[in-house]
Structure formats: C-alpha cells, structure tokens
C-alpha positions, 0 to 999 in steps of 0.5 A: 275345707275347715276354718281354725278358731283363734286359739287354735291358730296361736296352738299352730303357731306356737308350735311352729315356732317351738319347732324352729328350737326343738325336734319333740314338740308336746302340746296340750288342749282340754278335751273338747278344745280341738286338739285333732283340728289343730294337728290335721291343719299342720299335717295337711299344710306339711303335705302341701310342702312335700312332707311325709306325715305319720299320725298315730293312735291307739283306738279304731274311732279316733283312726276314723275321726282323725280321718274324718277331719283330713278329710275335711281338709281336702286330704285322703290319708292312708290308713295303716291297720287291720282291714286296710290297703294302702294307696301312697299318700303322703299323710298316714293315720296309723294304728300304733299295733298295726304300724309297729309290726310294719315298719319296714314297709314305709319310709320314714316321714318327716313328721310323726304326730302322737295323739293321745301322747301320755302313753309315750315312754320308754319300753312302749309300742309308741316309743318303738316306733320314734325310735325307728325314725330318729331323723323325724320331728314328733308332734305329741297331742294331748288333754292329760300329760301325765301317765298313771304309772308316775312317769314323766314325758321328758324321755320323749318330748323337749317342751311343753306348750299349753293351750287355753284351759278348759274354764276358759274354753268354756268362759269364752263359749267354746265348751258348754258348761259342765252339770255334775250330778253326785249322791254321795260325798265322800270324806277325802281327808284322811287320805295320803298323798304321792307325786301332789295326787292321792294314792291310788290304792287308798283312793280306790279302797274309799269308792269301791263300795256299793254306796260310792258305785251303786250311787253313781250308776243310779244317777246316770241311769236316772237321766234321759236315755236321748241325753248325751252323757259321759260315764265316769270310771271311779276307779281302775280296779273296781271290783264291786259287784253291785248296781252294774249296768250293761254298756257297750261302745258304738262305732263313735266311741259313746257309750250307749246304755243296754238296759 
C-alpha cells in the first residue's frame, strides 16, 4: 500500500473540497509530482464507497502506469483497450480511442478521471465521452493546462486547483535538480508574442535550421549511454534533415538511442 507525500495529501483534500461546490475540477501538478498517485488514491477511496470510476488516458504506456499505481493500492482495475477483456471491476482504466466505441457497453460512472486533460475541448474524443455521461463528476489532471491551439479548458472544467510548482518540489527534495546542456544560444528579440507566448510559426522558422537542431542532437549524443535523458522536441514541424538520430520508445515510454 502506497502512502502519499504531504503535498499530495493536500491535493487530495483540495480536490474533495472543490467537488462540494463544482462537478468538474481541474488539478495541475508538474511532471514528476505524482498526479497518477493522487488520482489513483482518489479512485481507490471512491471504489471503497461503492462508486464506479473510469480513468481516461490516450497512450499504452499511460495505461500501464495507471494500472501499476492502482495495483499498489490493491486495486485490480478493468482495462478497456485493444486486446483486453473486462472483469467487471468498479474501476476502469480506458484508452479513449477504444472506449469511445464501447460507450453503450459500460454503465455511467460516478467519477471520470481524465489524465493529460489538456487534450479536452469541444469536439475531441475526450469531450464525446464526457458528454455521454452527463451525471458523472469529472476530475482532470495535467502538468500543462493549456492547448497548443490556444483554446482554453473553461468549457470542460469549472474550477482550477494548482499544486506546488516544480521549483518548490525541487527545493524540498521531491525532484532532482535539472541539468540543461546547450551549445547554441538563440536570439529571441525579433519574435512577436500572441496570447502570452511566442508565435509558433516565427519560433519554428528560427529553430528549424541545422545549427540549432544539429547542436541539440550532438549534445544529446555526447551524454553517457547509461544515463537516462529526455529529448526536447524543438518544434512540431521540424523539417531539417541534417543531424538526425534514430530513436525508439521502449515499453515504459523512455526514448532509446539506436545509433
């Protein structure tokens, strides 16, 4: 049985208080802060009270991660995804793209948990599922409560709860200090902003050159192979063909080099 960190307990309590007034709650916590542990704990306790819970996610590795967290709480959930059969558990972990085709087979839950809920907006698969179960409470969790298209989340959620920042988590020893390696310093003085962020097309034009993409990949390839690292995607539409590296994602979701 897992135990929560003090700030995670605070998050659980804040979510409970919010649900007394609102039916759709958004909780924000930075990467590594333990969002999965928090909503798994909430799902576990709700199931003990006879409630039905559906947890939505959109990638196989997230399904595995959530199931593992629930197992640590002695919860054996059903999995609604390709290749799995249901066992009639009160807790369901579902791939949104499979669940949306099986909505008629599953009773309306009391609580919907939406992992990576920044994907939610009108017209998406997530919104179709939420609208199909209008009486359910909705808990959304994310580290980044904004969408790349600039659309807000107010049409889905009624209130926002912010957990501690990454700097606070690092300062108090819950996260390791980040080390950033870079060779090229970009001049951003000529870029314009829109809705508080750089205009994507201008930023892409600035970084989509071999001196930038090649520098990032070179720096990554010089790191020791046994060191777990993250690969920063410079932009969504990188067209530069130079300095490429062959990668694959393992079953845990970590990127592995194949050079």
